N, C-alpha and C positions, 0 to 999 in steps of 0.2 A: 448426581449431576454428571452429564456427559463431559468428556475432556474438553478444555477450553482452547479454542484456536483463535489466534490474534492475527489480523490482517496487516500488510505493509502500509508504510507511510507514503509512496508514490502514487501508485493508485488509487490513488486516488479511489483509489481504485477498487473496494471488494467486500464483504460479508455483513449480514445484518446482526446487530447486537440486541440484547434483551431490552424490553420496554421499560418505560420510566417507573412502572410499578415495582421494579426490583428493590427500590429503596424501602418500600413498605415491607416487603418480604424479609429483608435483612433486620429491620427493627423488631418485627414480631418474633423472629427466631432468637434474637439476642435476649429478649425479655423472658422467653420460655426455656432458654438453655439450662441444663442441669448444672448444679454447683460443681460436680466432678466430671468434667467432660471426658468422653472416651476419644480414642484416636480417630474414630469415624466422625465424631462431632468436630474435632479440630480440622480435619480435612474439609468437612462441609463449610465451616466458617471461612477457611482459606479460599475455597472455590467461590463462595458468595462475594467475598471482598475482591477477588480477582476479576470477577465479572463486572462489579461496580467500577473498578479501576479501568477496565476496557471501555465501558460506556463513557466515563468522564474523559478519557483519552480521546475518544472519537469526537467528543464535543469540543475538545481544545481546552478543557479545564484541567491543566496538568498538575496544578498544586494538589487538588483533591484526588486526582488519580494516583499521584505519588503516595499520598497518605494512605489510600486504600491498599496499595501494594504492601506498605509497611505493616498494616493490620493483617494482611493475608500471611505474610512471612512470620509475623509474631505468632499467629495461630498455628501454623504448620511450616517450619523452616525447610522441610523436605519436599515441598510442593514446587516442582520445577516451573510450572506455568506462572506462578507468582513472581519468581525471579526473572523470567522472560518478559513479563508484562512491565516489571520495574525497569528492566534494561531498555525497553522501548520508550518509556517515559523519560528516562535520563537521556536517551539518544535524542529525543525531540527537544529537550532542554539544553542540548549541546554540552552536557556534563559527561564528557567522553570517558574519563577514567572510571566514574561510577557505572556508566553503561557497560563498559567492557567487563568490569568486575562482576556485575549482575549476570551478564550473558555467560561468563565462565562458570559462575556458581550453578546456573541452570543446566549447563552442559555437563558439569561434574555429576549432577544428580541424574540426568538422562542423556548420556552421550550420543545416543542414536536418534534423538528426537528430531525429526525432519523439520518441524516448524521452527524450533530453536536454531537449528543449523542454518536454515535459510535466513532468518532475521539477523543472526550474527554475521553471516556472510555479506548481507546487504549493508549492514553497518560498516564493515571493514572496507567494502567497495566505496562507499560514500566518504570514507576517510582516506582514500587513495592507497589502501593496502590491497591492491586488486588481486594479486596472486593468491594470497591467503583467503580473501573473500570468495573467490571462485572455487577454491578447494572446499570450503564449507558448503557453498550453494550446490555444487555438483554432487556432494554426498546426499543432499536433500533430493536432488533430481533423480538420482539413482535408486532411491529407497522405494521399492515396489509396494510398500505398505502406506506410503504418504497419500493421504486422501485428496490433497489438492496440489498435485505436482505442477499445475500451471503457474502457481505463485512462484515456485523456485525457477521455473523456465523464464518467467518474466524478469525475475531478479537477475538471472544470468544474462538475458538480453540487454537489460538496462546497464548492467556492469560493463558489458562489451561495448556498448554505445558510449559510455563515459571515456573509454580508452580509444575511441575512434576505430574500433574494429567492427565496422558496420556490417560486413558480410556475416560474421558470426552472430552479431546482435540480431539481424534479420531472421536467421535460421531458428534461433531460440524463440524469438517472439512469434514466429509463424507456428511453431509447435505449441506454444501457449494458447493461441486463439483457436487452434484445432480442437483443443480440449475444452476451452471455455470461450465461445465466440463473442461474449460480451465483455471481455476483460479490457477495460477502458485504457489503462496505461499502456498496454501492448498495442491496442489499435491505433492510438495517437502516435506512438513512436513508429510503427510500421508505416503510417501515412507519411511521416516526415522522412523516413529512410528511403521509401520508394520514390518519393518526390525528388529527393536529392540525387538519386541515381538515374532520373529521367523516366522512370516507369510511371507515367502520369495516370494511366487508366487504373493501375493497381492502387496508386495513391488516392484516387477518387473513391474507389471501393472502400478503402479503410477510413477515410475521413467521413464518408457517408454513414458507415456503420457507427462510427464514434458519435457523430452528430445526432443520430437517432436516439441515443440513450445517454450520452454524456452531457456535462455542463457546457454551456457556450462561454468558453474562456476567451481571453484576448488571444492567446496562442493558437487555439483551435480555429478561431475565426480568421486570423491572419493567414494561417496555413491553408484554410479552405479557399480564401480568395486567390492565393497563388496557384493552388492546384486547379481551380476552375479556369483561371486565365491560361494556364499551360494547356488545358484541354479545350480552350476556346468555348467554354460553356457559359454563355452570357447569363442564363437564368440562374445557375448556381452562384455565379459571381455576384449578381445583384442581391441575391438572398444573403449571402455572407456579408456584403457591404452594408446592407440595411441594418443588420444586427450589430455590426461594429459601430455604426453611427448612433444607434440607440443605446447600446450598453457602454461604449468607451469613446464618447464623442471627443474628448480632449486628449486622448492618447496620440503621441507623435506617429505611431504606426498607422493609426486610423486616418490621420490627416494625409500621411504619405500615399496610402493606398487609394483614398478617395479623391485625391487631387486630379481633377479632370474627368473623374468618373461621373456619369449622369446621376441625378438624384431622383 
C-alpha cells in the first residue's frame, strides 16, 4: 500500500479517501491472515486500520476512528502514520495532551515527515502556540520532497491570519492556490483578506472561484453579498441573497443583509 497522507481539518478542504468497500477488504484479510505474522503482515494490518481510521475521521465518527488507530498501533507500533492519524482524532476530540503525545511519537519515528510536521504545526497554531507552530509548518514548506506543499502553505497562511498578520497570510495563501487552484480554505480566506483591504475585484475573483466548487455556507454567502455590494454587482448580490434566504432563512445575518433588499 502506498504511504498514507491525511488531509487538514480546515479545509475543509482536500483529498479523496478509499471507498466504503475497504471494510470488506479488512475482514477478508483478517480471516486469511497466517497464525505467525511476518513484519510485512504487521505493517499491512497497520496500514489498513489507519486507512479505515481516516475514513471514519472524515465521516465524523471519531470513536470508531480512534479505535482503528489503536488497532493500527497495536499491529505495528513503529508505523508513524498511525500515530499521526491518532493525533488528528484526539485533536478533533479536544483531548490536547493525548494529541500532543501522539504527534510527538509520530515525529520521533519520522522526524522529517512533512505531513506530520504540518499537522503538528497547525495543531500548535490552533492552540495559540504560534511561534512553535510556524516552525514546524515552515519545515514542511521547505521540504522539497513534500508532495503536497500547498497544504503547508495554507496552514502557514491560516496561522498568520489567526495572528492578524494579514499581509503574510495573503502571501502564503496566494502561493498555495498557485500550486492548487481549487484549494477551498485558501480561496475563501483570500476572498476575505482582499475584501478587508479594499481589493474588491480580487475578492470577487476568489469568492467566485470558491463558489463554483465549494459548499454554500453561511459565511461564504454573507461574504459573497458584501463583495458584490462593494463591486455594485446587482446580479451577483441577488444570487447570493436568494441562496441565503433559501438555506439560512432564520439566521440574523440573513435578516440583516436582506432587510430592504428586493425579493
